[in-house]
Each structure stands twice: as C-alpha cells, then as structure tokens.
C-alpha positions in Angstrom: 4.2 -27.8 52.3 8.0 -27.6 52.1 9.3 -27.8 48.5 12.9 -28.1 49.7 14.2 -29.3 53.1 17.9 -29.2 53.9 18.8 -30.7 57.3 22.2 -30.6 59.0 23.9 -30.7 55.6 27.7 -30.9 55.4 29.5 -30.9 52.0 33.3 -31.1 51.6 35.8 -30.7 48.8 38.4 -33.4 49.3 38.6 -33.4 53.1 37.8 -29.7 53.6 34.2 -28.9 54.7 32.8 -25.9 52.8 29.2 -26.3 54.0 28.8 -27.1 57.7 25.6 -28.4 59.4 23.4 -26.3 57.2 19.6 -26.4 57.7 17.1 -24.6 55.5 13.3 -25.0 54.7 11.9 -23.5 51.5 8.1 -23.4 51.4 6.2 -24.2 48.2 5.7 -21.2 45.9 8.2 -18.9 47.7 11.5 -17.4 46.7 14.4 -17.8 49.1 17.5 -15.7 48.6 20.7 -17.1 50.0 22.9 -14.1 50.9 26.6 -14.1 51.8 30.1 -13.0 50.8 32.2 -14.8 48.3 33.5 -18.1 49.5 30.9 -18.6 52.2 29.4 -21.7 50.7 26.2 -20.4 49.1 26.9 -21.8 45.6 27.9 -25.1 47.1 24.5 -25.3 48.9 22.8 -24.7 45.6 24.9 -27.3 43.8 24.2 -29.8 46.5 20.4 -29.3 46.1 20.8 -29.7 42.4 22.8 -32.9 42.8 26.1 -31.6 41.5 27.8 -32.1 44.9 27.4 -35.0 47.3 26.4 -34.6 50.9 29.0 -35.8 53.4 26.3 -35.9 56.1 22.7 -34.7 56.5 19.8 -34.9 54.1 18.2 -33.0 51.2 14.5 -33.5 50.4 12.7 -32.1 47.3 9.0 -32.3 47.1 8.8 -34.5 50.2 11.2 -37.0 48.7 14.8 -37.6 50.1 17.2 -37.1 47.2 20.5 -37.3 49.2 21.1 -38.7 52.7 24.9 -39.1 52.2 24.5 -42.8 51.5 22.0 -42.8 48.6 21.8 -40.0 46.0 19.3 -39.3 43.3 20.9 -38.2 40.0 20.5 -34.5 39.1 18.3 -35.3 36.1 15.9 -37.1 38.3 15.5 -34.4 41.0 13.0 -32.3 39.1 14.9 -29.1 39.4 15.6 -26.2 37.0 19.0 -24.6 37.1 19.9 -21.1 35.9 23.7 -20.5 36.0 25.4 -17.2 36.3 26.1 -16.8 32.6 22.9 -18.4 31.2 24.8 -21.1 29.4 22.5 -21.4 26.3 23.4 -23.8 23.6 25.1 -21.6 21.0 24.0 -23.7 18.0 20.3 -23.7 18.9 17.7 -21.0 18.4 15.9 -19.4 21.4 12.9 -21.7 20.9 15.1 -24.8 20.5 17.0 -23.9 23.7 13.7 -23.7 25.7 12.3 -26.8 24.0 15.4 -28.9 24.8 14.0 -29.7 28.2 10.6 -30.9 26.8 10.6 -34.4 25.5 8.3 -36.2 23.1 9.1 -38.3 20.0 5.8 -38.0 18.0 4.2 -35.2 16.1 1.5 -34.5 18.8 4.2 -34.2 21.4 6.1 -31.8 19.2 3.1 -29.6 18.8 2.6 -29.6 22.5 6.2 -28.7 23.0 6.1 -25.8 20.5 3.0 -24.4 22.2 4.7 -24.8 25.6 7.8 -23.0 24.3 5.8 -20.0 23.1 3.9 -19.9 26.4 7.2 -19.8 28.3 8.8 -17.2 26.0 5.7 -15.1 26.3 5.9 -15.3 30.0 9.5 -13.9 30.0 8.7 -11.4 27.2 10.8 -13.1 24.5 8.1 -14.7 22.3 9.0 -12.5 19.3 12.6 -13.6 19.4 11.9 -17.4 19.2 14.0 -17.8 16.1 17.0 -15.8 17.2 20.4 -17.3 18.0 22.0 -16.8 21.4 24.7 -14.5 20.0 22.1 -12.2 18.7 20.7 -11.5 22.2 21.8 -9.1 24.9 22.9 -10.4 28.3 19.5 -9.7 29.8 17.7 -11.4 27.0 19.9 -14.5 27.4 19.1 -14.7 31.1 15.3 -14.5 30.3 15.7 -17.4 27.9 17.7 -19.3 30.5 14.8 -18.8 33.1 12.2 -20.0 30.5 14.3 -23.1 29.8 14.6 -23.8 33.5 10.8 -23.6 33.8 10.1 -25.8 30.7 10.1 -29.1 32.5 7.7 -27.8 35.2 10.3 -28.3 38.0 9.6 -28.6 41.7 12.2 -25.8 42.4 14.2 -23.5 40.2 17.8 -22.8 41.4 19.4 -19.5 40.3 23.1 -19.0 40.8 23.7 -15.2 40.8 21.9 -14.8 37.5 22.2 -11.0 37.4 25.8 -10.6 38.5 27.2 -9.9 35.0 24.6 -7.3 34.0 24.9 -3.5 34.3 23.1 -1.9 37.3 20.1 -0.5 35.5 19.4 -3.7 33.6 20.0 -5.9 36.7 17.5 -4.0 38.8 14.8 -4.2 36.1 15.4 -7.8 35.2 15.5 -9.2 38.7 12.0 -7.9 39.4 10.8 -9.1 36.1 12.1 -12.6 36.8 10.5 -12.5 40.3 7.2 -11.7 38.7 7.6 -14.6 36.2 8.4 -17.1 39.0 5.3 -15.9 41.0 3.1 -16.0 37.9 4.2 -19.6 37.3 3.7 -20.5 41.0 7.3 -21.8 41.0 9.4 -22.3 44.1 12.9 -20.8 43.7 16.2 -20.5 45.5 18.4 -17.6 44.4 22.1 -17.2 45.5 23.4 -13.6 45.7 26.0 -11.5 47.4 23.9 -8.3 46.8 22.0 -7.4 50.0 19.6 -5.1 48.1 18.7 -7.9 45.7 18.1 -10.3 48.5 16.0 -8.0 50.7 13.9 -6.8 47.8 13.2 -10.1 46.1 13.1 -12.8 48.8 10.1 -14.0 50.7 12.8 -15.5 52.9 16.5 -14.6 53.2 19.1 -17.0 54.5 22.4 -15.4 55.7 25.6 -17.5 55.2 29.0 -17.1 56.8 32.0 -19.4 56.8 30.0 -22.4 55.5 27.1 -22.0 57.9 23.6 -20.6 57.7 23.6 -18.1 60.5 20.0 -16.8 60.3 17.0 -17.4 58.0 13.7 -15.5 57.9 11.6 -12.8 56.3 13.8 -9.8 55.1 12.2 -7.4 57.6 13.0 -9.7 60.5 16.7 -10.0 59.5 17.0 -6.3 59.1 15.2 -5.4 62.4 16.1 -8.4 64.6 19.5 -9.8 63.6 21.0 -12.6 65.6 24.4 -11.1 65.8 26.5 -8.1 64.9 27.8 -9.7 61.7 24.3 -10.2 60.4 23.3 -6.7 61.5 26.0 -5.0 59.6 25.9 -7.3 56.6 22.2 -6.8 55.8 22.2 -3.0 56.1 24.0 0.1 57.1 24.2 0.5 60.9 25.8 2.5 63.7 26.8 0.2 66.6 27.0 1.9 70.0 28.0 0.5 73.3 25.3 0.8 76.0 24.8 0.5 79.7 21.6 -0.9 81.1 20.3 -0.3 84.6 19.1 -3.8 85.8 16.0 -2.1 87.3 15.1 -0.6 83.8 16.1 -3.4 81.4 14.3 -2.0 78.4 16.3 1.3 78.4 19.9 1.9 77.6 22.3 4.8 78.1 24.5 5.5 75.1 26.7 8.3 73.8 23.5 9.6 72.0 21.5 9.5 75.3 18.9 7.1 76.6 17.3 4.8 74.1 14.4 2.4 74.3 15.2 -1.2 73.6 13.1 -3.6 71.5 13.6 -6.3 74.2 15.2 -6.3 77.7 19.0 -6.5 77.7 21.8 -7.3 80.1 23.9 -4.6 81.7 26.5 -4.6 79.0 25.3 -4.6 75.4 25.6 -3.0 72.0 22.7 -1.3 70.2 22.1 -1.3 66.4 20.9 2.0 65.1 19.7 2.1 61.5 20.3 5.3 59.4 16.6 5.9 59.0 16.2 6.0 62.8 18.5 9.0 63.1 16.8 12.4 62.9 19.2 15.2 61.9 18.8 19.0 61.9 21.3 21.7 61.3 22.5 23.4 64.4 22.1 26.9 62.9 18.4 26.2 62.4 18.1 25.1 66.0 20.0 28.2 67.2 17.8 30.5 65.1 14.6 28.9 66.5 16.0 29.2 70.1 16.8 32.8 69.6 13.3 33.5 68.4 11.9 31.6 71.4 13.9 33.7 73.8 12.9 36.9 72.1 9.3 35.8 72.4 9.6 34.6 76.0 8.9 30.9 75.0 10.4 28.1 77.1 11.3 24.5 76.5 14.1 24.9 74.0 14.2 24.2 70.2 16.6 21.3 70.7 14.3 19.6 73.2 11.3 20.1 70.8 13.3 18.7 67.9 14.1 15.6 70.0 10.4 14.9 70.3 10.6 13.6 73.8 13.8 11.6 73.3 16.1 11.4 76.3 19.1 13.0 74.7 20.3 15.1 71.8 23.8 14.7 70.3 25.8 17.3 68.5 28.2 16.6 65.7 29.9 17.6 62.4 29.0 16.2 58.9 32.1 14.5 57.5 30.8 13.0 54.3 27.7 13.1 52.1 26.8 10.5 49.5 24.0 11.6 47.3 21.7 9.0 45.6 18.9 11.1 44.2 16.0 9.9 46.3 18.0 10.2 49.4 21.5 10.8 50.8 23.8 9.1 53.3 25.2 11.5 55.8 28.1 10.5 58.0 28.4 12.5 61.2 31.2 12.7 63.8 29.8 13.2 67.2 31.3 15.9 69.5 33.2 14.8 72.6 30.3 15.9 74.8 26.7 14.8 75.1 23.9 17.2 75.8 20.6 16.1 77.2 17.3 17.8 76.6 17.7 19.9 79.8 20.9 21.4 78.5 23.3 19.5 80.8 26.5 18.4 79.2 28.5 15.2 79.8 31.8 14.0 78.4 30.9 11.3 75.9 34.0 9.2 76.7 33.2 9.2 80.4 29.5 8.6 80.1 29.4 5.6 77.8 32.0 4.0 75.6 31.2 4.6 71.9 31.7 2.3 68.9 35.0 0.9 67.7 36.3 4.2 66.2 36.0 5.8 69.6 37.8 3.0 71.4 40.7 3.7 69.1 40.7 7.3 70.2 38.6 8.7 67.3 35.1 10.2 67.3 31.9 8.2 67.2 30.6 8.2 63.6 26.8 8.0 63.1 25.2 7.2 59.8 22.0 8.9 58.9 19.7 8.8 55.8 18.1 12.1 54.7 15.7 13.1 51.9 17.5 13.8 48.6 15.7 17.1 48.4 17.7 18.3 51.4 21.1 19.9 50.9 24.0 18.8 53.1 27.7 19.5 53.0 30.8 18.4 54.9 31.5 20.7 57.9 27.8 21.3 58.6 27.1 21.5 62.4 24.1 19.3 63.3 21.9 18.2 66.1 20.7 14.6 66.1 18.8 12.0 68.0 17.3 8.5 67.6 13.5 8.5 67.2 12.5 4.8 67.7 13.4 1.7 69.7 16.7 0.0 68.9 17.9 -3.6 68.8 20.3 -4.7 71.5 23.0 -7.4 71.0 25.4 -8.9 73.5 
C-alpha cells in the first residue's frame, strides 16, 4: 500500500513554478530520500506534502486520502504527518520530555499517565530516556535532532518528513546519527521522506531515491538502480563519480562499443553514437613497471601471451596513462589518470586515441582523457606513476 502518492504536482511561489509536474509514490514502511542540488525544489515538495505550501495543480494523497487536489486542501494539523526541520526547532522553555509529549493530547490523569509512558518509550527508542528532564540548550546538536525525531513520532503519524536533519552536524556525528535514525524509523515501522543534497546519505539510507533537477523529479527507484542504470548523464554524474566516454557501435554488434579504452560490453543494445558511463570501481589499474617486469620474466622464460593481455583478463583493450592526482580516504583512494594519446590493444597494436574514438569533454577541448579509478587504501600510488588500465565489467550506454 502507498503511504504517500504525489501525482503531477505543480507548486508556485507567486507566479513562478518551483515544482513542476512532479510524481512520486512512497510505499508504506519505507524510507524515500529526495536528492538534488540547492534550489531544485526538494524542500518545496516536502512542504507541499506537509501542507505548508498549496498545490497549483495535481494531487497529494496520504494514507489513501486526498489531502490536496489544488481546489480543496486539508490543513497541515489534520494530515497526520510528523515533521523534522533542519535545526530541530525544539521549544526552548520545555524539557525534553515535555517537547516530545507536546504532540500527545489528553486532559485527564489517565491520559497523562499514558502520555508519560509513551514519551519514555519514544525517548528510549532514540536513546535519550535518561535525559528526559534536560532543557534543549543543555543538549548537543545530535541529541536535539534525536528528540525532534521522537517528537515527530509521538502522534503515530502516517509519514514522517525530514528536511535535511543532519546538515548542521559534523561529519562523524552526521554519519552515526543518520544510521541510528534510520534504525529508529524501521523499528517503529514508520514511512518517511528525507530531503538531502548528500548523495552518500541518500544512497546509503533510502529504500528509494528520487532525483530532482530544476523543479522536476527526473528518476526514482532503488539506489542500486539509479547508480547502475541512470536515465541521463546528469543523473549518472550526480549520484556517483563517473568517467564518461564517447563510443561507436557497429550496428551488427549493438551490445559492444569501441572507446578510447578499447572495446566494452554494453548493458543493453545502443545506437551507433552513444556515451558510456564507467564507474571508478570498474577500472582495473596496475603500474606499468610491474607489467614490464612480468613481461621481461616471461620473455626470459620463453612464455607467450604478454603480461598486459593477462592483466586485461580477456578485455578487448588496455589503456596506458599517467597518474595525475591521488585522494586518500583510508579504506580506499581515488586515482585520476590521464590517458596517453595512443591506445594499445591486447595484441600490442597501437592506435591514435583521437583518431580511433573521440574521448570525453576534456579531450574534445584538446586535453587528455581523464579516467577515475578507485583502488584499495592499502595500495600506494603517487602522481606521475605510469599505469596500465582496463574496464572489467559491462558499462551503461546513454544517448
């Protein structure tokens, strides 16, 4: 069952549309992350679902009930939603317990006892039960956000809306807290929509990710689908690092493409002119001196085949290049490699890369093709290293 259904929604400020024909389905009990750059309309989408902004056209349904069809609107307090703003927005004059209990009504003593029990249950869920009597100014930023989430869950809402709730926190706390909050939402069985501009946050947290650009929802689906099968180049480069290469396809072999890095297998048939998206983890890299040493040993021992060809593992081409930049992250490292002007296939035949296939945009401006690779953090790389590289798995073609 769908907890939230947005259909062809348009929202405007004055006469300027900021959300255009947006459609999104959020299934019950799931977390959907709305991902996009600043100004793309993602917070407006959240505010429209909450009831803070009116629909100019289209419909919004929550729990199977239409709450806005551009002619009739249900008030925000009657939509059964919880809202977590970016800064938490706790009442400064109320204790932690009173902030959470504010959303739970009840005039008599029995209702108050039920409320107190519910408050402690929720604070225990977010790991804040021992701080029930603290004031908001006595809490850290992360603690305030935990209380804000507990307050949003207090009325047992159909959906919880989170507007970049971790944006103001430091990196280490943000990473820990966002996974804790995801666990809390799942433990409560709560449907949630979270707005973010952080792609790592969206891909790691969301059951579904919706990509927004210029007021439109461009693509929505599971994180793995968006990463592997983007609908356009903008989505491909927004959800993750990528090397984009121009490719030529022989109509008689539509699932193979010739690129500056040799022949690649495509995930689906493509037209004669296309671009291919190569993710960093698909690029295998080895130092040229290691290949040269291995080849010398092979020649001395009378072995054939060539170390470069063996390294390629059956790939149709091997590229050569120079490491230009290394960014170390501990568990892995990003290595940027400028390809040489020539392409060498596994048989040792060389081609001019510019004549064979046009490269990415840097090459069209007269510069080298730059390829992004990810390598294990235990490996040591430095600028100026000469390398051999190839792509080891099928790639995604785009027009």
